[in-house]
C-alpha positions in Angstrom: 19.0 30.4 -13.3 17.8 30.4 -10.0 14.1 29.2 -9.2 12.6 30.8 -6.3 8.9 30.5 -5.5 7.1 33.8 -2.9 5.7 31.7 -0.5 4.4 35.1 0.4 5.3 38.4 0.6 8.7 38.2 3.1 9.4 34.7 2.5 10.2 32.7 -0.6 11.8 29.4 -1.3 14.8 29.0 -1.9 15.3 25.4 -2.2 16.2 23.0 -5.4 14.7 19.8 -6.7 16.7 16.2 -7.4 15.7 13.9 -9.3 19.5 11.7 -10.3 19.4 10.0 -6.3 17.6 6.9 -6.8 18.2 5.6 -2.7 17.2 8.5 0.1 19.8 8.2 3.5 21.4 5.0 1.4 17.6 3.0 2.3 14.7 4.7 0.6 14.0 4.5 -3.2 12.9 7.7 -4.4 11.6 7.6 -7.7 10.2 10.6 -7.6 13.2 12.5 -6.1 13.4 14.5 -3.7 12.9 18.1 -3.1 15.7 20.0 -0.3 13.8 22.9 1.2 14.7 25.9 2.6 13.0 30.0 3.2 14.6 33.0 3.3 12.8 35.7 5.1 13.3 39.7 4.0 12.5 41.8 7.1 14.9 44.3 8.8 17.0 41.2 9.1 17.6 38.8 6.7 16.9 35.8 7.9 17.6 31.2 6.3 16.1 28.9 7.5 18.3 26.2 7.3 20.0 24.7 3.9 20.2 22.0 1.7 21.9 18.9 0.4 24.9 19.2 -1.1 24.3 17.8 -4.1 21.7 20.9 -4.8 24.3 23.8 -3.1 24.8 25.5 -6.2 21.7 26.1 -7.8 20.3 26.5 -3.8 23.6 29.6 -3.7 22.0 31.1 -6.9 18.6 30.9 -5.3 20.0 33.4 -2.0 21.5 35.3 -4.0 18.6 36.6 -6.2 16.4 37.0 -3.4 18.9 38.8 -1.4 20.0 40.9 -4.5 22.6 43.1 -3.0 21.7 42.5 1.4 23.9 41.1 3.4 22.5 37.8 5.2 22.6 38.4 9.3 21.0 34.7 10.3 21.3 31.0 9.7 18.1 29.2 11.9 18.9 25.6 11.3 15.9 23.0 12.6 17.3 20.2 12.0 21.7 18.7 11.3 21.3 16.5 9.7 23.1 17.0 6.8 20.3 16.9 3.7 19.5 20.8 5.9 23.1 21.3 7.0 25.8 20.1 4.4 25.7 23.1 2.2 25.3 25.5 6.1 29.5 25.7 5.9 28.9 27.4 1.5 26.4 29.5 3.4 28.6 31.2 6.3 32.0 31.6 4.5 29.9 34.0 1.9 27.9 35.6 3.2 30.7 35.9 6.4 28.5 38.4 9.8 25.9 35.9 9.2 24.6 34.7 12.6 24.1 30.3 13.4 20.0 30.6 15.6 20.1 26.5 16.5 19.7 24.4 19.6 22.7 23.9 21.8 22.5 20.9 20.4 22.6 21.3 17.0 25.9 23.6 17.8 27.6 21.1 19.0 26.6 18.9 16.1 28.0 21.9 13.9 31.1 21.4 15.7 31.4 18.1 15.3 30.3 18.2 11.4 32.8 20.7 10.9 35.0 20.9 12.5 35.1 24.9 14.0 32.7 26.4 15.9 30.4 29.5 14.3 29.1 32.9 15.5 25.7 31.5 16.7 22.7 32.2 19.9 21.4 29.3 21.8 17.8 28.6 21.7 15.0 26.6 23.5 11.8 26.0 23.7 9.3 29.0 24.5 12.5 31.7 23.4 11.1 34.0 20.4 13.5 36.0 18.0 12.5 39.5 16.7 13.4 40.8 13.2 11.5 43.2 12.1 7.6 42.9 11.5 8.3 39.0 12.4 10.0 37.1 14.5 9.6 33.2 15.4 9.1 31.6 18.8 11.2 28.1 19.1 9.5 24.7 19.2 11.7 21.6 20.6 10.9 18.6 18.9 14.1 16.4 20.2 13.6 13.2 18.5 11.9 14.2 15.4 13.4 12.6 14.7 17.1 13.7 15.9 17.5 15.0 19.4 18.7 18.4 18.6 16.0 19.2 16.5 13.5 22.7 16.5 10.7 23.7 14.8 10.0 27.3 15.5 6.6 29.0 15.0 5.8 33.0 12.6 2.4 33.9 14.3 2.6 37.6 12.4 2.0 35.1 9.1 0.8 32.1 11.1 3.3 29.4 9.3 5.0 26.4 11.5 8.5 25.6 10.5 8.0 22.1 11.0 11.5 20.7 10.3 11.3 17.0 9.3 8.0 16.6 10.8 4.8 16.8 7.7 7.4 16.0 5.0 7.2 14.3 1.9 9.4 12.0 -0.7 9.2 13.3 -4.4 10.1 16.9 -6.0 8.5 19.4 -6.3 8.7 20.1 -9.7 7.3 23.8 -9.9 4.7 23.6 -7.7 5.3 25.0 -3.9 1.9 24.7 -2.4 -0.4 21.4 -1.3 -3.0 23.6 -3.2 -1.4 23.4 -6.7 -1.8 19.2 -6.8 -4.3 16.9 -5.0 -2.2 16.0 -2.1 -4.5 12.9 -0.9 -4.3 11.8 -4.4 -0.6 12.4 -5.4 1.7 12.7 -2.7 -0.2 11.2 0.4 1.0 8.2 0.2 4.6 8.9 0.3 3.8 11.6 2.8 2.5 8.2 4.4 5.9 6.4 3.7 8.1 9.2 4.5 6.8 9.7 8.0 6.2 5.4 8.5 10.1 5.1 7.8 12.0 7.9 8.9 9.6 9.4 11.5 7.6 6.3 12.4 10.1 4.7 15.6 9.3 7.9 17.5 5.5 8.1 18.0 5.1 9.4 21.3 7.9 12.3 20.5 6.1 13.3 17.4 2.9 13.1 19.5 3.7 15.9 22.1 4.7 17.8 19.3 1.6 18.1 17.7 0.1 19.0 20.8 1.9 21.8 21.1 1.7 22.6 17.6 -2.4 22.8 18.9 -2.2 25.9 20.9 -1.0 27.9 17.7 -3.6 29.0 15.1 -1.8 27.5 11.4 -2.3 28.7 8.5 1.1 27.2 6.8 2.8 24.7 7.5 7.3 25.1 5.7 7.9 21.3 5.2 12.5 20.8 4.7 10.6 18.3 2.2 7.6 18.0 0.1 4.9 20.6 -0.4 4.5 23.7 2.0 0.7 22.7 3.0 -2.2 24.9 3.2 -5.3 25.0 3.6 -7.5 21.5 4.1 -4.5 20.1 3.4 -3.0 21.4 7.0 -5.8 19.6 8.9 -6.0 16.9 6.7 -2.4 16.0 7.5 -2.9 16.8 11.2 -5.3 14.1 11.5 -3.2 11.9 10.0 0.2 12.3 12.2 -2.2 12.2 15.3 -3.0 8.5 13.4 0.3 7.5 12.6 2.0 8.9 15.9 -0.3 6.6 18.5 0.7 3.6 15.9 -3.7 3.7 15.0 -5.2 2.0 12.0 -6.1 4.4 9.4 -8.4 1.9 8.4 -9.6 -1.1 8.0 -7.6 -3.6 5.3 -4.5 -6.5 5.4 -1.7 -6.6 4.2 -0.3 -10.0 3.2 3.6 -9.8 3.0 5.9 -12.7 1.2 8.3 -14.2 0.8 8.8 -17.2 -1.8 11.7 -19.3 -2.9 10.2 -21.6 -5.4 6.7 -20.1 -5.6 4.9 -22.3 -3.1 4.4 -19.8 -0.5 3.1 -17.7 -2.6 0.5 -19.3 -4.2 -0.7 -19.8 -0.9 -0.3 -15.7 -0.4 -2.9 -15.3 -3.0 -5.0 -18.0 -2.1 -5.1 -16.4 0.9 -6.1 -12.8 -0.4 -9.0 -14.1 -3.0 -10.3 -15.5 0.1 -10.4 -12.2 1.8 -11.0 -10.4 -1.3 -14.6 -12.4 -1.5 -15.4 -11.0 1.8 -15.1 -7.8 1.5 -11.7 -7.2 2.8 -9.2 -4.5 1.7 -6.1 -6.7 0.6 -2.6 -5.0 -0.8 -0.1 -8.4 -1.2 3.8 -7.7 -1.4 6.5 -9.7 -2.4 9.1 -9.3 0.5 12.0 -10.2 -2.5 10.8 -7.6 -4.5 9.4 -4.5 -3.5 11.2 -2.7 -0.9 10.5 -2.8 2.4 9.6 0.7 2.9 6.4 0.8 1.1 5.2 -2.6 3.0 5.8 -0.5 5.8 4.1 1.9 5.4 0.5 -0.1 4.4 1.4 -1.8 7.4 0.9 1.2 9.5 -2.4 2.4 6.8 -4.0 -0.6 7.9 -5.5 -2.5 10.7 -4.4 -6.7 9.8 -1.0 -8.5 8.6 -0.5 -11.7 7.0 3.2 -12.5 6.9 4.4 -15.6 4.4 7.8 -17.6 4.5 9.2 -20.9 4.1 11.6 -21.8 7.2 15.1 -21.3 5.3 18.0 -23.3 6.8 16.2 -23.5 9.9 15.1 -20.0 10.8 12.9 -17.1 8.5 13.0 -16.6 4.8 15.9 -14.2 4.8 13.7 -11.5 3.5 10.4 -12.1 5.4 12.9 -12.4 8.6 14.7 -8.6 7.7 11.3 -7.2 6.8 10.3 -7.9 10.6 13.0 -6.5 11.9 12.7 -3.5 10.3 8.7 -3.3 11.2 9.2 -4.4 14.5 12.4 -1.5 14.6 10.0 1.1 13.7 8.1 0.3 16.7 4.6 -1.2 15.7 1.2 -1.6 17.4 -2.4 -2.1 17.5 -2.2 -4.9 14.8 -3.5 -8.7 14.5 -1.1 -10.7 12.8 -1.1 -13.8 11.7 1.2 -16.5 9.2 2.0 -18.6 6.7 4.6 -21.3 7.2 5.8 -23.2 4.9 8.4 -25.9 5.7 9.0 -29.3 3.3 9.8 -31.3 6.6 10.5 -28.8 9.6 7.9 -26.2 9.4 8.6 -23.9 11.9 8.6 -20.0 10.3 5.5 -19.1 11.9 7.2 -19.9 15.1 9.7 -17.9 15.0 8.2 -15.0 13.2 6.0 -14.7 16.4 9.1 -14.5 18.4 10.2 -11.7 16.8 7.7 -10.2 17.4 7.8 -10.1 21.6 9.0 -6.6 22.4 6.2 -5.3 20.4 3.6 -3.3 22.5 -0.3 -4.1 21.8 -0.3 -6.6 18.9 -2.3 -9.5 18.3 -0.4 -12.6 17.5 -2.6 -15.1 16.3 -1.9 -18.6 17.9 -3.9 -20.4 14.3 -1.4 -20.3 12.0 -1.2 -21.8 8.5 1.0 -24.5 7.8 2.1 -26.1 5.0 4.3 -28.9 3.8 6.2 -28.1 0.5 2.5 -26.7 -1.3 -1.2 -26.7 -0.2 -4.6 -27.7 -1.3 -6.1 -27.6 1.6 -9.3 -25.0 1.6 -11.0 -26.1 4.6 -7.4 -24.8 6.4 -7.2 -21.8 4.1 -10.9 -20.6 5.8 -10.3 -21.2 8.9 -7.2 -19.5 9.2 -9.0 -16.6 7.3 -11.9 -16.5 9.4 -9.4 -16.7 12.7 -8.0 -13.5 10.9 -11.1 -11.5 10.5 
């Protein structure tokens, strides 16, 4: 049974939801599933904009067939070659044998790498325009957002930006399509932030460059490859958030406390720090790094302006979960944050110094010299208060 949604009179969403997968890209938890978006244009020519993950291929093919209603498929636009968007490409081309692929030169090379065959194709670059009748697509190079071959495209007739992985989100659509059909800021924005910060966040300068290009166009709709089609006030909301995220600018004042604890003593101090901060009117988020996936913590680190990491000394190093978290955070190019450390060590507390050293490659970070040192456990209220004052 096909399940499609009209984007407008000429474009139709022909993608699919997937709820059975617990992990996306083998890394990120997706408790609410994932949408794989594809759009089909019916004009003088028929144009499929991207394909989908192999896991939803069958319903995707049914959707295409139902919308074409016997017409041939003329073109397939490949904005992004990552397999969650291209795994069904050869199946589509085998079914619609006269279709021509439109993609960047780098994407066409990747088609050969992934599938070992050549396809009938048109290579496009920045500024190229292809007409399909009433509608034309202007192509916008978006390298490293978040692969080097990525193109976005803009339909000036309907003022639609097809944004590839940009402006995407974790989670299924569950029958909805437009951001106006949900409370986007309340129910989706956190997953949009987690998606951006963990998948695209490393490439802030490249995202900022694309945002500058997008600002030159009048946009009434943004169609990403995951998540809701953005309309109305949600377009401006997401553009504002992307401007902050791509420049590593905190959204708001607050403190993320991320801790690793073996037997509970470091956890107790983390909770005491949280309580002291809350008494002083601070917004606080506390995470146990042994329980919470790093993607959620990293998302909140992008949101707030201060970070406290609490970790025992472990095998003369940093407790493994805290070490992994810091490594991921640094790899995501985090900047412009104030960071403080709580270290624990029954006989040799060295984790604080080592954690600070892990941020050596990070730019524009204020690393506090004053650490809160625990020897097994602590009831030193004065030291706690002084630590919090320095953080504030």
